[in-house]
C-alpha positions as a Markdown table, in Angstrom:
| # | Residue | x | y | z |
|---|---|---|---|---|
| 1 | Met | 0.2 | 0.3 | 0.0 |
| 2 | Asn | 1.5 | 3.4 | -1.2 |
| 3 | Leu | 0.9 | 6.1 | 1.4 |
| 4 | Glu | 3.6 | 8.7 | -0.3 |
| 5 | Pro | 3.0 | 11.9 | -2.4 |
| 6 | Gln | 3.5 | 12.6 | -5.7 |
| 7 | Thr | 7.1 | 14.4 | -5.7 |
| 8 | Leu | 6.8 | 17.3 | -8.6 |
| 9 | Ala | 9.2 | 19.4 | -8.2 |
| 10 | Val | 12.0 | 20.0 | -5.8 |
| 11 | Gln | 13.9 | 23.7 | -5.5 |
| 12 | Ala | 16.9 | 24.9 | -3.2 |
| 13 | Ala | 16.5 | 28.1 | -1.6 |
| 14 | Ala | 18.5 | 30.2 | 0.1 |
| 15 | Asp | 19.8 | 29.5 | 3.7 |
| 16 | Gly | 19.4 | 25.8 | 3.7 |
| 17 | Glu | 16.3 | 25.5 | 2.9 |
| 18 | Trp | 13.9 | 23.7 | 0.7 |
| 19 | Val | 10.6 | 23.7 | -0.7 |
| 20 | Ile | 9.4 | 20.2 | -2.2 |
| 21 | Arg | 5.9 | 20.8 | -4.5 |
| 22 | Leu | 3.8 | 17.3 | -3.9 |
| 23 | Asp | 0.9 | 15.8 | -5.5 |
| 24 | Val | -1.4 | 14.5 | -2.8 |
| 25 | Pro | -3.0 | 11.3 | -4.9 |
| 26 | Pro | -6.9 | 11.0 | -4.1 |
| 27 | Gln | -6.6 | 7.6 | -4.3 |
| 28 | Leu | -5.1 | 7.1 | -1.0 |
| 29 | Pro | -6.2 | 4.6 | 1.1 |
| 30 | Cys | -6.4 | 7.0 | 4.4 |
| 31 | Phe | -9.1 | 8.8 | 2.3 |
| 32 | Ala | -11.9 | 6.2 | 2.5 |
| 33 | Asp | -11.9 | 6.5 | 6.5 |
| 34 | His | -10.3 | 9.9 | 7.6 |
| 35 | Phe | -13.5 | 11.1 | 7.4 |
| 36 | Asp | -16.9 | 10.2 | 5.7 |
| 37 | Gly | -18.3 | 13.0 | 3.3 |
| 38 | Ala | -15.1 | 15.3 | 4.4 |
| 39 | Pro | -11.8 | 13.2 | 3.4 |
| 40 | Met | -8.7 | 15.0 | 4.5 |
| 41 | Leu | -4.9 | 13.9 | 5.1 |
| 42 | Pro | -4.3 | 12.8 | 8.6 |
| 43 | Gly | -2.2 | 14.7 | 10.7 |
| 44 | Val | 0.2 | 11.6 | 11.0 |
| 45 | Leu | 0.6 | 11.0 | 7.3 |
| 46 | Gln | 1.9 | 14.9 | 7.2 |
| 47 | Leu | 4.1 | 14.2 | 9.9 |
| 48 | Gly | 5.5 | 11.2 | 8.8 |
| 49 | Trp | 5.6 | 12.5 | 5.3 |
| 50 | Ala | 7.5 | 15.9 | 6.9 |
| 51 | Val | 10.1 | 13.7 | 8.6 |
| 52 | Arg | 11.1 | 11.3 | 5.7 |
| 53 | Leu | 11.6 | 14.4 | 3.3 |
| 54 | Ala | 13.7 | 16.1 | 5.8 |
| 55 | Gln | 15.7 | 14.0 | 6.5 |
| 56 | Gln | 15.8 | 13.0 | 3.0 |
| 57 | Gln | 17.2 | 17.0 | 1.7 |
| 58 | Phe | 19.1 | 17.3 | 4.9 |
| 59 | Gly | 20.9 | 14.2 | 4.8 |
| 60 | Ile | 20.0 | 13.0 | 8.0 |
| 61 | Ser | 20.1 | 9.4 | 9.5 |
| 62 | Ala | 18.8 | 9.9 | 13.1 |
| 63 | Pro | 16.1 | 9.1 | 13.9 |
| 64 | Leu | 13.0 | 11.9 | 15.3 |
| 65 | Leu | 13.6 | 12.9 | 18.7 |
| 66 | Gln | 10.7 | 15.1 | 19.0 |
| 67 | Val | 8.3 | 17.6 | 17.2 |
| 68 | Thr | 6.9 | 20.6 | 19.0 |
| 69 | Gln | 5.2 | 23.6 | 17.9 |
| 70 | Leu | 3.0 | 21.4 | 15.7 |
| 71 | Lys | 0.1 | 23.1 | 14.1 |
| 72 | Phe | -2.8 | 21.9 | 11.7 |
| 73 | Gln | -4.5 | 25.0 | 10.8 |
| 74 | His | -6.2 | 23.4 | 7.1 |
| 75 | Pro | -7.4 | 20.5 | 5.9 |
| 76 | Ile | -5.6 | 18.8 | 3.1 |
| 77 | Thr | -7.8 | 17.0 | 0.6 |
| 78 | Pro | -7.9 | 14.5 | -1.7 |
| 79 | Gly | -5.8 | 15.7 | -5.0 |
| 80 | Ser | -4.6 | 19.0 | -3.0 |
| 81 | Glu | -1.0 | 20.3 | -4.5 |
| 82 | Leu | 1.1 | 21.3 | -1.6 |
| 83 | Ser | 4.4 | 23.3 | -1.3 |
| 84 | Leu | 6.4 | 21.6 | 1.4 |
| 85 | Gln | 8.8 | 23.9 | 3.1 |
| 86 | Leu | 11.9 | 22.9 | 4.9 |
| 87 | Arg | 14.2 | 25.0 | 7.0 |
| 88 | Arg | 17.0 | 24.2 | 9.0 |
| 89 | Ser | 16.7 | 26.1 | 12.8 |
| 90 | Gln | 19.8 | 27.5 | 14.4 |
| 91 | Gly | 19.3 | 25.4 | 17.0 |
| 92 | Gly | 19.6 | 22.1 | 14.0 |
| 93 | Asp | 16.0 | 21.6 | 13.9 |
| 94 | Ile | 14.2 | 21.2 | 11.0 |
| 95 | Asp | 11.2 | 23.5 | 10.8 |
| 96 | Phe | 8.0 | 22.4 | 8.4 |
| 97 | Gln | 5.4 | 24.2 | 6.6 |
| 98 | Tyr | 2.5 | 22.8 | 4.5 |
| 99 | Arg | 1.2 | 25.3 | 1.9 |
| 100 | Thr | -1.7 | 25.5 | -0.7 |
| 101 | Pro | -1.8 | 27.9 | -3.3 |
| 102 | Ala | -4.2 | 29.6 | -1.4 |
| 103 | Arg | -3.9 | 28.7 | 2.5 |
| 104 | Asp | -1.2 | 27.4 | 5.0 |
| 105 | Cys | -2.0 | 23.9 | 6.1 |
| 106 | Ser | 0.1 | 22.7 | 9.2 |
| 107 | Ser | 3.6 | 23.4 | 10.2 |
| 108 | Gly | 5.3 | 22.2 | 13.1 |
| 109 | Arg | 9.4 | 21.9 | 14.4 |
| 110 | Leu | 11.1 | 18.5 | 14.1 |
| 111 | Ser | 14.4 | 17.8 | 16.4 |
| 112 | Phe | 16.2 | 15.0 | 15.4 |
| 113 | Ala | 19.0 | 12.8 | 17.6 |
| 114 | Gly | 22.3 | 14.8 | 18.2 |
| 115 | Ala | 21.2 | 17.2 | 15.1 |
| 116 | Gln | 23.5 | 20.3 | 15.6 |
């Protein structure tokens, strides 16, 4: 069962920032159960994608230690096109933010074991 988004583009920005354009496949199995009549991308999946893509883009092999400042502001629906912004903070954590072209959807800070 594939629970991954389709990556449309990856762009490096200034100061160690990455912007990744993603397509949320409408056929993801989670949409059948989350929720009837108003399907939305589960927060745990958003978090998992952010962790994997941050590890990939920043070459992090350490496991996730904690998530802080987690906010879910607007539902992500089937077929949405998103941008995921990843930025390394001064302490070595990774800040992430999902956006559609119209609004902020979710954000948070990822701390990895041994990150500097």
